N, C-alpha and C positions, 0 to 999 in steps of 0.2 A: 504494500499500499504506499502511496506517496503522501506523506503527511507534511503539512507545512509547518515549519517551525515559527514561534514568535519571535520577531525580531524587535530587540531592544536597540533604540538609536542612541547614539553618543553624539552630542553636538546637535546641529541643525541639519535635518535633511532638507534638500532643496525642494521647493513647492511650486507648482506652476501658477500662473495668473489665468489660465485657461478654465472656464467654468463649464462643466458638465450638466446636461439636461437631467441626469438622472445619478442618483447615489450608487457608487459601486466599491468594491473593495479589490485589492490584489490578491486574488484567491487562487491563482495557478502557480504552483511552485514545482520545479522540475530540477534534479540533480542531474546535470549534463554530462557528468563523467569527471574523474579526477578531483580536482579541488574547486569545481565550478558549478554554479547553479543560477538559474534564472527565477525571478519572482514577477509576474505580471497578472493582468486581469483575467485572461482566458488563453488557452493553449494556441489557438489559431490566429490571434490578433497580432498585428505588426505595428498597430498604432496605440497611443496612450502611454501611460507610464510603465517603466520597466527598470527593474533592478538586476544587475548581474553581480552575483556574490562570488567572491575568491576567498575560500576558505584558508587561513593559516593553521588553525587548529580544528578540532570537531566542534568548538563553540565560538570562534570569533574569526574576524577576517576583515577585508576591505570589499567595498562595493562602488560600482559606477552606476549612476542614474541618468535615464534620458526620458523625456517625453516627447511624442511625436504626434502631432495632429495635421491631418491632411497631407502627410508626407513631409512636413516641415518640423524639424527639431526645434521645439519651443523652450526646452529645458533641458539641463544637463549638469552634472556634479559628481563628486566622489567623496568617500568618507570611510569610517570604520563601523563594524557592527559587532554586537554580542548576541548569542542566541540564549532564550531563557528556556528551562525546562518546562515542559507542560505536564501539569498534574492531571491524573486520570480521575 
């Protein structure tokens, strides 16, 4: 099963100024192999917000962020993250 970790941000994650008509979450998580994973709205989308995670350990690493609207990158950034364990 592909379970999404809860990401605790450190510092300020970049936010876009683009307003969406509907509220949504970044619910699609895929470990793409090795130390890399992606976190975005849905599997098939190429638009919207996307985080590419690079794990330095099993619980932390760096990310790059981008937001694409109508084929144009309107936001981007990078930073570090920590993964918080989810309780059952």
